[in-house]
C-alpha positions as CSV (number, residue, x, y, z in Angstrom):
1,X,-39.9,48.0,37.4
2,X,-42.6,47.7,34.9
3,X,-39.3,46.6,32.8
4,X,-38.6,43.9,35.1
5,X,-42.1,42.5,35.5
6,X,-42.3,43.1,31.9
7,X,-38.9,41.0,31.2
8,X,-40.3,38.3,34.9
9,X,-43.7,37.4,32.0
10,X,-41.6,37.6,28.4
11,X,-38.6,35.6,30.6
12,X,-40.1,31.9,30.1
13,X,-40.8,32.6,26.4
14,X,-37.0,32.8,25.8
15,X,-36.4,29.0,27.1
16,X,-39.1,28.3,24.2
17,X,-36.2,27.2,21.4
18,X,-34.6,24.8,23.5
19,X,-33.8,21.5,22.8
20,X,-34.6,18.3,25.8
21,X,-33.9,14.7,26.0
22,X,-35.8,11.8,28.1
23,X,-33.3,11.3,30.3
24,X,-30.9,7.7,30.3
25,X,-33.4,4.4,30.3
26,X,-36.9,5.4,31.5
27,X,-40.2,5.3,30.0
28,X,-41.9,8.4,30.2
29,X,-45.1,9.1,30.7
30,X,-46.8,12.4,28.1
31,X,-49.8,13.5,28.8
32,X,-52.7,15.9,28.1
33,X,-53.2,17.8,31.4
34,X,-50.9,20.3,32.8
35,X,-50.5,18.5,35.7
36,X,-50.1,15.3,33.9
37,X,-53.1,13.7,36.4
38,X,-54.6,12.1,33.8
39,X,-53.8,8.5,31.7
40,X,-50.9,9.4,29.3
41,X,-51.4,8.0,25.9
42,X,-48.2,8.2,24.5
43,X,-44.3,6.7,26.3
44,X,-41.5,8.7,25.1
45,X,-37.9,6.1,25.5
46,X,-34.6,8.1,27.0
47,X,-33.2,9.8,24.1
48,X,-36.1,10.8,22.7
49,X,-35.2,14.4,21.1
50,X,-38.4,16.8,21.5
51,X,-39.1,20.7,22.5
52,X,-39.2,23.0,25.3
53,X,-42.5,24.6,25.2
54,X,-42.5,26.2,28.3
55,X,-41.0,24.7,31.6
56,X,-41.3,25.5,35.2
57,X,-40.6,23.2,38.4
58,X,-43.0,21.1,37.8
59,X,-44.4,19.5,34.6
60,X,-43.4,20.4,31.2
61,X,-44.9,21.5,27.9
62,X,-43.1,19.2,25.2
63,X,-43.8,19.0,20.4
64,X,-42.2,16.0,20.1
65,X,-40.8,16.2,16.9
66,X,-44.1,14.1,14.6
67,X,-45.8,17.6,16.0
68,X,-47.6,16.5,18.8
69,X,-47.6,18.5,21.9
70,X,-48.1,17.7,26.0
71,X,-47.0,17.9,29.2
72,X,-44.2,15.5,31.0
73,X,-42.3,15.3,34.5
74,X,-40.0,18.0,34.5
75,X,-37.9,16.0,36.6
76,X,-37.3,13.2,33.5
77,X,-35.4,16.0,31.5
78,X,-32.7,16.4,30.8
79,X,-30.9,19.9,28.0
80,X,-27.5,18.3,27.1
81,X,-27.8,14.9,25.1
82,X,-27.8,11.3,27.0
83,X,-25.2,9.1,27.6
84,X,-27.3,6.3,25.4
85,X,-28.2,8.7,23.2
86,X,-24.4,9.4,23.5
87,X,-22.9,6.1,23.0
88,X,-25.2,5.0,20.1
89,X,-24.0,8.0,17.4
90,X,-20.4,7.1,18.8
91,X,-20.8,3.2,18.2
92,X,-22.5,4.9,14.6
93,X,-19.4,7.3,13.8
94,X,-16.7,4.3,14.7
95,X,-18.7,1.8,12.5
96,X,-18.7,4.3,10.3
97,X,-15.3,4.3,10.7
98,X,-14.3,1.1,10.6
99,X,-16.1,1.3,7.6
100,X,-13.9,3.9,6.3
101,X,-10.1,1.7,7.4
102,X,-11.0,-1.0,5.5
103,X,-12.4,0.9,2.2
104,X,-8.8,2.7,2.4
105,X,-6.7,-1.0,3.1
106,X,-8.3,-2.8,-0.2
107,X,-8.4,0.3,-2.1
108,X,-4.1,0.6,-0.3
109,X,-3.9,-3.8,-0.7
110,X,-2.4,-3.3,-4.2
111,X,-0.4,-0.4,-4.0
112,X,0.7,-1.6,-0.9
113,X,2.6,-5.1,-2.9
114,X,3.6,-3.0,-5.6
115,X,5.4,-0.5,-2.9
116,X,6.6,-3.4,-1.7
117,X,7.5,-4.8,-5.3
118,X,9.4,-2.4,-6.4
119,X,11.3,-2.1,-2.7
120,X,12.7,-6.0,-2.7
121,X,13.3,-4.4,-7.1
122,X,15.4,-1.8,-5.8
123,X,17.1,-4.8,-3.0
124,X,17.9,-6.3,-5.7
125,X,19.3,-3.8,-8.3
126,X,21.3,-1.9,-5.1
127,X,22.8,-5.9,-4.5
128,X,23.8,-5.4,-8.0
129,X,25.4,-1.8,-8.2
130,X,27.1,-2.2,-5.3
131,X,28.6,-5.7,-6.7
132,X,28.9,-3.5,-10.1
133,X,30.9,-1.0,-8.3
134,X,33.4,-3.9,-6.0
135,X,34.2,-4.9,-10.2
136,X,34.7,-1.2,-11.3
137,X,37.2,-0.9,-8.4
138,X,39.3,-3.9,-9.1
139,X,39.9,-3.3,-13.1
140,X,39.8,0.6,-12.2
141,X,42.6,-0.4,-10.2
142,X,44.2,-3.5,-12.3
143,X,43.7,0.0,-14.9
144,X,46.2,1.7,-12.6
145,X,48.8,-1.1,-12.7
146,X,49.2,-0.9,-15.6
147,X,49.3,2.3,-16.8
148,X,52.6,2.1,-14.7
149,X,53.9,-0.9,-16.0
150,X,53.6,0.8,-19.3
151,X,55.3,3.8,-17.8
152,X,57.8,2.4,-16.6
153,X,58.3,0.6,-19.7
154,X,57.8,3.8,-22.3
155,X,62.2,3.7,-22.9
156,X,62.3,-0.2,-22.9
157,X,62.7,-2.6,-26.7
158,X,60.7,-5.2,-25.9
159,X,62.5,-8.3,-25.7
160,X,61.2,-9.7,-28.7
161,X,63.1,-6.9,-30.7
162,X,66.7,-7.1,-28.3
163,X,66.0,-11.6,-28.4
164,X,64.6,-11.0,-32.9
165,X,68.2,-8.5,-33.3
166,X,70.7,-11.1,-31.3
167,X,69.5,-14.3,-32.9
168,X,69.9,-12.0,-36.6
169,X,73.7,-11.0,-35.3
170,X,74.4,-14.6,-34.4
171,X,73.4,-16.1,-37.4
172,X,74.9,-12.8,-39.4
173,X,77.9,-13.7,-37.4
174,X,78.0,-16.7,-38.0
175,X,77.8,-16.2,-41.8
176,X,79.4,-13.9,-41.8
177,X,82.4,-15.4,-40.1
178,X,82.3,-18.5,-42.6
179,X,82.6,-15.7,-45.6
180,X,85.7,-14.4,-43.6
181,X,87.3,-17.7,-43.4
182,X,86.3,-18.9,-46.8
183,X,87.6,-15.8,-48.2
184,X,90.9,-16.2,-45.8
185,X,92.0,-19.4,-46.9
186,X,91.6,-19.0,-50.5
187,X,93.4,-15.1,-50.3
188,X,96.8,-18.2,-48.6
189,X,95.8,-20.6,-50.7
190,X,95.6,-18.8,-53.6
191,X,91.9,-19.1,-54.6
192,X,92.0,-22.9,-53.9
193,X,89.7,-23.3,-50.9
194,X,91.4,-26.0,-48.5
195,X,88.8,-27.2,-45.3
């Protein structure tokens, strides 16, 4: 039983280090009197943070960040951050992220331009490579055609050689024939040329 009574007496001390906030859209007066029956010596705005020293059903003893202590009505205290504070923090984070995004965009603008330029150059080079590939294919086809022709003429004498040989034979035959006719004529006529 003593243990239970001791626990009940020390229970308010366990809640001493809890953080509290003034609820949304409210001005809360802080008083010196424990029952807040005196005039408020200071006003707290919604979202104001303070430390809860003790709290009962109607009143709470609080300490402000500057060390000032006083009493406020418990009904206007919440232990979770109010929406106003959350919205302000979210807006501040959003603005910070927006600034970081703009910095990142500015930092990546030059590399993005360089990447675009390189992509354009790569596209131009790709089209040149495609053109050179088509030329290479055409030249390869012509080369194969020339090789097949060369293989078909491998054992053939060139026409110019044949023409040259025929011309030599004709000229040689003509002069040889003249010589033979002349010889036969002289042989018949006793060495005298008769035509």
